[in-house]
C-alpha positions as CSV (number, residue, x, y, z in Angstrom):
1,M,0.1,0.0,-0.2
2,T,1.7,3.2,-0.9
3,K,2.2,6.4,1.1
4,Q,-0.7,8.4,-1.0
5,L,-3.0,5.7,-0.7
6,I,-2.6,5.6,3.4
7,I,-3.2,9.1,3.5
8,A,-6.2,9.0,1.4
9,L,-7.8,6.3,3.7
10,V,-7.0,8.4,6.7
11,A,-8.2,11.4,5.3
12,V,-11.5,9.8,4.5
13,A,-11.5,7.9,7.9
14,L,-11.5,11.4,9.7
15,A,-14.1,13.2,7.5
16,V,-16.6,10.4,8.5
17,L,-15.6,10.6,12.2
18,I,-16.0,14.1,12.3
19,S,-19.7,14.2,10.4
20,V,-21.2,11.9,13.1
21,L,-19.6,13.4,15.9
22,P,-21.2,15.9,18.3
23,V,-19.4,19.8,17.5
24,S,-19.0,21.3,20.8
25,A,-19.8,25.1,21.1
26,G,-16.1,25.4,22.3
27,P,-14.4,27.6,24.6
28,A,-16.2,31.2,25.1
29,Q,-15.0,34.0,23.1
30,Y,-15.1,37.5,24.7
31,E,-14.9,40.9,22.6
32,N,-13.8,43.9,25.1
33,G,-14.2,41.7,28.1
34,V,-17.6,41.2,27.0
35,M,-18.8,37.3,26.1
36,K,-19.7,36.8,22.5
37,G,-22.9,35.0,21.3
38,D,-26.8,35.1,22.2
39,I,-28.7,32.8,24.8
40,F,-32.6,32.1,24.6
41,I,-35.3,30.5,26.7
42,V,-38.8,29.8,26.1
43,A,-41.4,28.0,28.1
44,D,-43.2,25.5,25.8
45,R,-46.9,26.4,26.4
46,G,-46.9,29.8,27.0
47,Q,-46.9,31.4,30.5
48,D,-49.4,29.9,32.9
49,Y,-49.3,26.8,34.5
50,S,-50.6,24.8,37.7
51,L,-48.2,23.5,40.4
52,G,-47.5,19.6,39.5
53,E,-47.5,20.3,35.5
54,E,-44.1,19.8,34.1
55,I,-42.8,22.5,32.2
56,N,-40.1,22.1,29.3
57,F,-38.0,24.7,28.9
58,S,-35.7,25.1,25.6
59,G,-33.7,27.4,24.0
60,R,-30.6,28.4,21.9
61,N,-27.0,29.2,23.0
62,T,-24.6,30.2,20.4
63,A,-22.0,31.5,23.4
64,T,-20.9,28.3,25.6
65,D,-21.6,24.3,25.7
66,L,-23.5,24.6,29.1
67,T,-26.3,26.5,29.8
68,Y,-27.0,27.7,33.4
69,L,-30.5,28.1,35.1
70,F,-31.6,29.8,38.2
71,I,-35.3,31.5,39.1
72,T,-36.5,34.6,41.0
73,G,-40.0,34.9,42.3
74,P,-42.4,34.6,45.6
75,G,-40.0,34.0,48.3
76,M,-37.0,33.4,46.2
77,A,-33.1,34.9,46.9
78,E,-33.1,38.3,45.0
79,Q,-30.2,37.6,43.4
80,G,-31.3,34.1,42.3
81,S,-32.6,30.6,43.9
82,R,-31.6,27.0,42.7
83,I,-34.4,26.0,40.4
84,H,-33.0,22.1,40.7
85,N,-33.5,22.2,44.4
86,P,-36.8,20.8,45.7
87,D,-37.3,24.0,48.0
88,P,-35.4,26.7,45.9
89,A,-36.4,29.7,48.1
90,Q,-34.1,28.1,50.8
91,W,-31.2,27.9,48.7
92,A,-29.7,30.6,47.1
93,V,-27.4,30.2,44.1
94,E,-23.6,31.5,44.5
95,N,-22.1,33.8,42.0
96,N,-19.1,31.6,39.9
97,N,-20.1,28.6,41.7
98,A,-21.3,26.3,38.9
99,V,-22.7,23.6,41.2
100,T,-25.4,26.0,42.6
101,F,-26.6,26.3,38.9
102,K,-28.8,23.9,36.9
103,Q,-26.3,22.8,34.0
104,V,-27.9,21.9,30.8
105,G,-25.6,20.8,27.9
106,V,-25.9,22.4,24.4
107,N,-26.3,20.5,21.6
108,S,-24.2,20.9,18.5
109,D,-27.0,22.6,16.8
110,H,-26.8,25.0,19.5
111,T,-30.1,24.1,21.1
112,W,-30.9,22.8,24.4
113,S,-33.9,21.7,26.7
114,W,-34.6,20.9,30.2
115,K,-38.0,19.6,31.9
116,W,-39.0,20.9,35.2
117,D,-41.4,18.5,36.9
118,T,-43.0,20.9,39.6
119,A,-45.2,18.4,41.2
120,H,-41.7,17.7,43.3
121,Y,-40.8,21.3,44.1
122,T,-42.2,23.6,46.9
123,L,-43.5,26.9,45.2
124,E,-45.7,29.4,46.1
125,E,-48.1,31.1,43.7
126,G,-47.1,33.8,41.7
127,K,-44.7,35.1,38.6
128,Y,-41.3,33.3,38.5
129,T,-38.4,34.5,36.1
130,I,-36.0,31.8,34.9
131,Y,-32.6,33.2,33.8
132,A,-30.4,31.1,31.1
133,S,-27.0,32.2,31.3
134,G,-23.7,31.5,29.7
135,Q,-21.7,31.3,32.9
136,P,-22.8,30.8,36.4
137,N,-23.3,34.2,37.2
138,D,-26.3,35.3,39.5
139,K,-28.5,38.1,38.6
140,N,-26.1,40.6,40.1
141,H,-23.4,39.5,37.9
142,L,-24.8,39.4,34.4
143,E,-23.7,42.2,32.8
144,L,-20.9,40.9,30.9
145,T,-22.3,37.4,30.2
146,P,-25.3,37.0,27.5
147,Y,-28.5,35.4,29.0
148,G,-32.2,35.4,28.6
149,T,-35.2,35.1,30.8
150,T,-38.9,34.0,30.8
151,T,-41.4,34.7,33.1
152,I,-44.1,32.2,33.9
153,T,-47.2,32.2,36.4
154,I,-47.6,29.3,38.7
155,R,-51.0,28.9,40.6
156,K,-52.0,26.0,43.1
157,P,-54.2,23.4,41.1
158,V,-58.1,23.6,41.4
159,V,-59.9,21.0,43.6
160,S,-63.1,19.9,42.2
161,E,-65.6,19.3,44.9
162,T,-68.0,16.7,44.7
163,V,-71.6,17.7,45.8
164,S,-73.8,15.4,47.6
165,P,-77.3,14.8,46.3
166,S,-79.6,17.1,48.3
167,L,-81.6,14.9,51.0
168,T,-85.8,15.7,51.1
169,I,-86.5,15.3,54.7
170,A,-90.4,14.9,55.3
171,T,-92.0,16.9,58.1
172,P,-95.4,16.1,59.6
173,L,-98.0,17.9,58.5
174,T,-99.6,20.8,61.3
175,A,-102.7,22.4,61.1
176,A,-103.2,25.8,59.6
177,P,-102.7,28.7,61.6
178,G,-105.8,29.8,63.1
179,A,-107.5,26.4,62.9
180,T,-109.7,25.3,65.8
181,R,-111.8,22.4,66.7
182,S,-115.1,23.5,67.9
183,P,-116.3,21.6,71.3
184,G,-118.8,18.7,71.6
185,Y,-118.5,17.7,67.3
186,S,-116.6,14.6,66.7
187,A,-116.0,15.3,62.6
188,L,-116.4,18.0,60.1
189,V,-116.8,16.5,57.0
190,A,-116.6,18.6,53.5
191,L,-118.5,17.4,50.5
192,T,-117.8,19.1,47.6
193,G,-119.8,19.1,44.4
194,I,-120.0,21.4,41.6
195,G,-121.2,24.7,42.4
196,A,-121.6,24.0,45.8
197,V,-120.7,22.6,49.2
198,A,-122.4,20.6,51.7
199,L,-121.2,20.6,55.4
200,I,-122.1,17.6,57.4
201,V,-121.7,18.0,61.1
202,I,-122.2,15.1,63.6
203,R,-123.2,16.0,67.0
204,R,-121.7,13.8,70.1
205,H,-125.1,12.5,72.3
């Protein structure tokens, strides 16, 4: 086998290998100290969700090969809380500490996605903002990092109430107000006919 043939075969093998391997976004690039690229985030079904629903967040990241997520909202830390913690309000993210952020890998086409099952989280009702950043920076340190946000509303699930069929309680009949029984008479029978009323009074002996 000639040297030229070996080189040609190696080149073909490398081309095939490169075509099937995922391409990483590579190291972040900067311009004047600011990271280059864009990051977007959306929620899959609009903005309103009931607690217990699964929410799929997705987007694009042309800046880095990891997307860092955190959350702000009712009861959350001012600088952001750990969206991946079951009780995020009790756990703030720490600037430049990657393990305190939810890290999502970026695909070769620069897309990313993550499903958040809110059934396993302690959350109040209200509006929440989810941040997607190119670096593990909290809300107060995003000036040099590309990031995107989306806002959602979490509501308590509506509990349907089963109404029991109404019960009809029979009550004994009572005499009409003002009705009296005449002394000395055993019965008063009313016979009605067409256009006339006959009263028969039976007197006790």
